[in-house]
Every structure is written in C-alpha cells, then in structure tokens.
C-alpha positions, 0 to 999 in steps of 0.5 A: 344424556340430552342428545340421547333424550332428543334422539329418543324423542325424534324416534318416537315422532318418527314412529307416529308418522311411518307411512301406512296404507289407507283405503277409502270408501267415500260418499258423494257431495259434501261428505266427499269434501269432508273426507277429502280433507282427512285424505290430504292430511294423511298423505301429507303425513306420509301415508299411501291412500287409495280411494274406491270410486264407482264409474258413475260418481258425480262429485269425486274426480281424480284431480281432487286429490292428485297424490291419492290412487283412485281404484275405479270399479264399474256399476250398471247404473249411470250418473243420470240415475244417481243424479235423478235420485238425489234430486228426488230426495231434495224435492221431497224435502223442498215440497214436504217439510215434515210437521208434527202432523205429516212427519210419519207420511214424510218418513214413509216417502223418504223410506221409499227413496232410501230403498231406491238408493239401496238398490244402487248402493247394492250394485256398488257393493257388487262392483267391488265384492263380485270382482275377484281381480279387484279384491286380489289387487286390494289384498296385495296392497296390505292395507292397515285401515279402511275409512268409510262413510256409512251413509253409503253402505258396504265399506265395512263389508269390504274391510272385513273381506280384506281383514282390516279394521275400519273407521267411520266418518259421518255427520249422522246416518239416516235417523241416526239408527245406526249410531244408536242401535249398532254403535250403542250410542246412548240417546235419552229421548227426554233431552237428546233430540232425534235427528231431523226432529227440529227439536232442542234439548229443552223440550216441553211435554208435547215436544218430548212426545214428538221426540219419542215418536220420531225415534220409533217411526224413524227406526221402523221406516229405516230398519224396514229395508235392513232385512235385505242387507242382513241376507246380503251381508250373511251371504258375503261373509259366509255366516249368519250376521246382520248389517247392524252387527257388522257396522257395530264392529267399527273401531271408531266413529268420527262424528263431524260435529262438536260441542259448539254445535251439539247439545250436551248428551252422553257419548262413548269413548269410541265416538270422537267429535271432530266438527269443523275439521275442514276449517282454516284461517282465511286466505287473501281474496282474488283481486277483483273480489277484494276490490268489491269487498273493500268498496263496501266501506263501513257497512261491510258485506253479506255472504250468500250461498245455498250450497252446491246442490241447489243451482237455481231458483224460480224467477219469482223466488230469485227476483224476490230475494234479489229485491230484498238484498237491494234494500240493505246498505251492505254489499252482497256476494251471492253464489248463484248459477241461475238466471240473473234476477231483473231486480238485482241491485247494484250492491249485489254480485253473482258468482258461480263460485265464491271462496266462502271460507276466505270471505267469512274470515274477512273483517268486512263480513257482517252476516252469512245467508246459508242453507244450513249445510254443516260445512258452511255452518262450521266455517261461520262458527270458526270465523264468528259470523252470525247467520240467517238460515234458509234451510232446504233439505236433509239435516239443514233444518235441524242444523239451523235449529241448533244454531238458533238455540245457540243464539247466532242465527235467525231462520226463515222458511224458504217457501213462505218468506217475503222480501221484508222478512229477509231484510228484517232478518239480516238487519237483526243479525247485523245490528243486534249485538247479541248475535255477533257476541254469541257467534264470537263465543262459539268461535272461541269454544271451537278454537280452544280445544286441546287439539285441532279437530283434523289432528284428532281425526288423523291421530285416531286413524293412525292409532288404529293403524298402529294397534290394529284396532281400538277394542279397548274403547268398545262397550260391552253392550256389543256382546249383549242381546237386545233384551240383555242390553235393556235389562228386560231379562232382569225385569222379567225375573224380578216381575216373576219373583214378585208375582210368585211372592204375591201369589204365595202371600195371597194363598197363605192369607187365604189358607189362614183365613179359611182355617180361622173361619172354620175354627170360629164356626166350630166354636159357635156350633159347640 
C-alpha cells in the first residue's frame, strides 16, 4: 500500500512537469530580464520555449537563453530607430518631471511619443501576422500557451491567431489603463494611487483631487491612440472587436510586485503578484571585487548603480557625485561607463558591470544608491538593504515613493541634489537604525510566502497549459457593457422611477389643492 501510494505521488508530480510548448512575446530592457528568468525556469522543468524576436531588438540575444529557440522576424525599422525612441522617452522624463501644474502637458508629450512607439509596434505585429510562412511554422509547433508582456502590444493577437491561451507578465502598462479597463482590476481613487502619480495610499484632499485627475488624464491620453489598434485588431481577427476586449481575454496577469512593495488594495483572482521572482541568494564575488569589499573594514560598502539605460553623466554631475562619495568612510562600488570624474576618491571604484545581487547580499553592504528600477529595488528588499533613491524616468519616481513610504529609503532629486545632500542621505540611511530595521522587516515579509514568486509564476503558467485556460478566475465584469459595469442603467432606472413618482405626487397634490380651493371658494360664494 505504501509503495502504491508513493507511485501515485510520483505520477502526480510527473503529470505536473510533462514538457509543454511555450511561446514568448517579450519586451525590451528590464522587462526582458524578468521574463528571461521565467523562461529559464520553464526550460529547467522540461518545457520547450520559443521566443519571437524582431531583427531590430536591442537587448535580446540568442546567447541569453541557449536552450530556447529564437524565432526571428523582419521589421522595416532599424536598431537606431528603436534606440532613438527610447532615448527620447528617457529625456522627456529627465527634463520634464511631472508636477501638479505640469502633469497634463507631460502626459500629452508622453502620448505623442507613445504614438511613435505604436508605429514601430504595429510594424512588429505585421512582421509576424503578415508572414503566412511564419504563422504556419508556429501553428505546427502546437503551442500550449503564449506568455506576453503587454507593454509591447500584439502578443494577445498572435495567441488568438494560433488558437492558444495567453498570460501577461508586467509591472504595469502605461497609466495602468489596461489593467483597470481591460483586466477589470478595481482601483478606488480614494486610496489606490494612480501609477506615475508619486502618491501613497494616505492622501490629503488635494492629493485625492490630483489622483482622480491623474486617472482621467492618463485614460484620455493613452486611450486616444486605441482607435487605430481597434481597427487593426478587427481587421486581423475578421470581426468587430477592440484592443481592450482582446487584452481582457488574458487568462492570468502576473504582476511583478508584491505586498512588500504595493499598498493594500483590492485585486482579482486572475491577478497574481510575483514581485522579486528574479531574486536569489548571493553568490561568491569575483576575487578582485571581494578583496576590495573586505578592505572596507568596519565601515562596509555602498553599492551604486543608475541602471543600464543611463550610461554616463555630464562632467559636472559626475564630478559632484564622485566628490560626495569621497566624503564618506565606506568603500563604494559604482557601476558607471562615463568619463572618469576628476574628483573620484580613493574609496570609490568604477565598473562597467557589477554583480549587483551578490553585492547587495554581502554582509559588508550598508546602503544601495539606486535609480529606482523595480529589479534593483526587489534585490534590496530581498537582502534587507536600505536605499538612497535618485529616480530618473518611467516608474522610478513612483517606486521610490513606495519605498520611502515603507521606511527603507530616502529620495533625492537628480537635477537639484548637491554633494552635501547625497552625503547626508547616505549617512542617514546607514546610521539611522530605523531604515535598516524597516528594510529587514520588508525582507522578512518578502521571504515568508507560501511559495516563492518564481514557483508561483511557473505554477500558474503550467496550470493554464494543463487546463487550456483559467476561465473560472475571470470576473463576470468582462461580459458587461461599460454602463452595466458601473450600474448606470440601474441608476438611470431608479432616477426615472423617482422622477415619475415625484412628478405624480406633485400632480396629485396640485389636483387636490385645486379641488379643495374650488370647494372653499364655492362655500364662500354661497
């Protein structure tokens, strides 16, 4: 009996890991780093993974995942076009950080750049969907699921053309319009801050006003280009539809945050939070770096990185930062490819690349200076390291606001900060014990989950592969019209009923008053 039970258990496990066929529709930059982790885990579990990549991809290289199959498709634009657009978006944020007085104009300019991005995105769609040979080749592989990053539109359309379920993996889409309107994710504006609003869940009256305006302006700007996509989706699928309706068919949304980062808010069962899925224990450092780290003695080290998208700084800014770092007793490892600052101190070393996760997990690490990218923030949370945030663009300001509210981060303005500001911020997060305590508390929250984020992500992908979807998790809101979803038809009916009742009551009272008046007048006459 024991042997039989053990055999059944083994067969159950085997059923969970039978190799399936997974198709990937990725997005560039840090988005690729996250989805690559999932791909590698799927391959280790015996699945066959194919990745659709345009010939103009900037960051995705075949060597990144040797065991995966790369399906290259041609596009009429070059790498320079994509690189130029990304730089324009970064520069918009760097020089026009939105304020309460300028965020409408900011979103308007961002909307223009998003329209340019959609032109390139449309050409990527055409590279796959307008190629009968490629579609036929994909159809023969009998894929079980498509994993898509919705920041690059079209993965869902490819999935529907192939007749397979699809899953989204994302931090958020622009303005989170897709999650709210297409995924039906509840977002009460009274305490759920709009993305990019730099607000927390504790808002004053003025902040709640800003939050509501942020939601509506973001919706207006980002939905303005949906009409073209609606027409394209209808054309490809051969029936009237919309971009939002199609994206709403996602079986599952893997959100790359967790409650150590997010503010509490309602969510749906087909939204799974998997923040920090790339985090892992620190590995031994390269010998040269380990030697430098150990030479820091009791003061420890500071890890400094502004990410891979900002390669260099102006001479003035680089010298100011280098001078500030030379004033602290800690050793500093700075990821920087720009010109060597003349004020660089002997305690600071520059590197083209650093093993960031391994450094943050080193016992000598005291603080992390970061631009606020989600990946770096989660590595700091995982290892319990307080931060000094210098946000630059995209979601980075929002991310740092979250971490500041959680008590493990100080923030600085990239444009206005001075050397004393940076020194003071570093000394504060290193010597004020509350920052380290809060960082350790968030680390404990992150680590103490029923299952690891990566395991949960892969579990749900395999679940959808086995069951051909997860329709039981989708809310009925997907089958309602917009006015039914907001109960406007009920409100209209009740308002009409109240109006009829009020009108009838007034008419009855008027009729009775007139009749009584006539009776009184008749008596007086008699």
